[in-house]
N, C-alpha and C positions, 0 to 999 in steps of 0.2 A: 124487088125494089125494096131498099132498106129504110129504113125508118129516116133517119140521115137525111138519104135522097127525097125523100119525099119531103121532108120538112124545108128542105133547100129550095124544091121546086116551088113550095107553096112561097115562101118567102118571096122568091124570084117575082111565081106571080102578081102580089102583094105592090113590090118595086115596080112592076111594068105598068099597071092600073094605076098607081100615082102620077108616076111620070107622063103618063097619058092623059092625065085629069088636070094635070100641072104643069103643062106645056105652054101657057100663055108666057108673054113676054113682061117683065116688070123693069121699070126703072131704075136702078140704084144709085142714090146722091149720099155718099160720103167724104166728108170734109168737100176737098175739091175735086174727088173725082167720081165719073159720072160711067155707068157701066147699064146696058141692056141685056139684062140674060133671063130664063127661064124660071119660073117659079122653083122646080124641082132641082135644081141645078143650087140654087140660093139657098135654100131649107138646107141640101145636102151639103154646101161650105161650110154654113152655119154650126151646124151636128158635128162637123169632121173638126172644125175650129175647137167646139168645147171640148170633144173626145182629148186631142191634144193637150189641150189645155188640163185638162183633169189628169192625162197620163203625166204628164210633167209635173207637176204638185203632187200626185201622187207619189212618184218616183224621189221627187225632192225630200217628201217629207219621211219616207222609210229609211233614205237613206240617212237623214237626221237622226231618226230613231235608234240606228242599228249603229252610229258610231257613239251616241251616247249610251245605249246599253253597253256597249265595249268598254268604253271609259269608266262605266260605271262598276264594270266586274272585272277591271284592271286593279280596282283602286284607288285609282286615280284621283286626289282631292285637290283642287285648286288653292291655292298659299294667296 
């Protein structure tokens, strides 16, 4: 058994324990919407949303920086 597989099994077991312990349904109210879902799913969606927002903002900042570096290395001065 490789170390990577062992670590994957460990985190899968932790995720399973987390899901079982947080299986209780919670009511979510956001503006005019109401939903009832398990707490573990709610946490998963919130973390996923934060990951996507962070990934998009990092991509935009990297794109801007690469464009700024490219324009300054070409000697482009604004008039």
